[in-house]
N, C-alpha and C positions, 0 to 999 in steps of 0.2 A: 799424192799418196792414195787418195780415194779412188782414183782410176785404177791403180794397181790392185787394190782390194776388190773392187767390182769385177775386174778381169779375172782375178783368182777365184772368186765365188762363181762366176759364170763358167769357168773352166772346170771347177769341181763338180758343179751341177751337170754339165755336159758329160763329163767322165762317168759320173754315177748313172746317168741315163743309159749311156753306151754299155756299161758293165751289166746293168739290169737286163737290157735287151739280149746281150750275149748269153747270160745265164739262163734266161727264159728259153731261148732257142735251144740251148744245150740240153736243158732238162726236158723240154718238149720233144726232143729228138730221141729220147731213151726208148728202147724197144718195149713193146708190150710183153708181159710175162708169158702169155699164151696167145698164139695166133692160129686161127683156123681158116683155111682157104678152101671153099667148096669148089670142086672141079666139075662135078656132075650130080644131078638130082633127077632121077627118071622113075616113072611108073613101070613096074615089072609086068609085062604082058604075060598072060597065062597064070599069073599069081595074083588074082583079084585082091585088091586092097593092100598090096605090098608096094613099097618103093625102095630104091637104092640111093644111097648118098656115097659119093666118092670125094675124099678131101685129104688135105695135108694138115698136120698139126705140128707146130713148132713151139717148143718151150725154150725160153731165153735162158742164158746161163744162170744156174742156181735156182730156177723157178720151180715152184711146187703147185700143182693144180689143187683146187678145193676138192673135197670128197664128193664123188658123183657116180652116176651109172648111165648106161646107154640102153634104151629099150629096143631089143631086137638082137640080131646076129651081128657082132662087131668083130671085124677082121683087121688086124693092125700089123704093120711091117716097119721095122726101124730102118731108116735110110742113113742117118748120120747121128753122131754123138753117143752119149752113154747116160744111163740113169736107171731108175727102178720104177716098177709099177707095184704099188703096195695095195694088195687086195685084202679086204677085211676078212680076217680069219685064216689067212694063208701066209706063207713065207713070201717076202718080196721077190718079184721076178726081175732078174737082171736084164736090162735093155742095152744091146750093143748093135751095131750095124749088121743087118741080116737076120735079126731076131723076129720071128713071126709069133703072134699069139691070137687066140680066139676067145671071145666071151659071149655067152648067151644070157639075156635077161628077158623074161616074159614081161610084156608091156603092162600087164595088169598088176604086177607087184615088183617093187624094187628088189633087185638082186645084184650081186657082184659089185657092191660099193667099193670104190677104189680111188686112189689118187696117183698121179704121176710125179716123178721128181727127176729133174736134171741134175746129175751129180757133178757136172763140170761147172766151174766158175768162169770159163772162158769161151766155151763152144755151145752152140744151140743143140738141142735134141730134136730131130726131125723124124716124123713118122708119116706113112701113107696108110689111109684108113678106108675101108668099105663097110658101111652099115646098111643092113637090110632090115627094114622095120615096117610096121603097119603104117599105112598112109596117114600123114598128118601128125605123127608122133614127133616130139622134139628130138634132136640129135643127142643132146646131153641133158640130164636132169641133175641139178646140184642139190646137195643136202641143205636144209634150211637152218 
């Protein structure tokens, strides 16, 4: 009888460990709410002290970005999905594939505070972005 109890305990512990590993791998595999992939970062010849960043942004289903702003000239184009850009003091801008928008914020003072929201619970919201800014400026500045 003791051998059966020992085998049952060993089987239970092994099953618990296996389930723990699977749960950890599944949770660890969840997508990040916001993914930015920089495609290009170059100094702009003829525009001393300016640089351009080209990147994609992906908001996971249901994701909301924290309140933030971008110092410089920000050009965005929606590639996939749907959502809203909620700009402080203005009505939300509907984001659909093919929607372009432009924002300018002087690097010396925060302007155009906004957040983005993916309105879908099943599909990502993907955008293509070009930011032209003073060299060395961060791409995004989040509210504290």
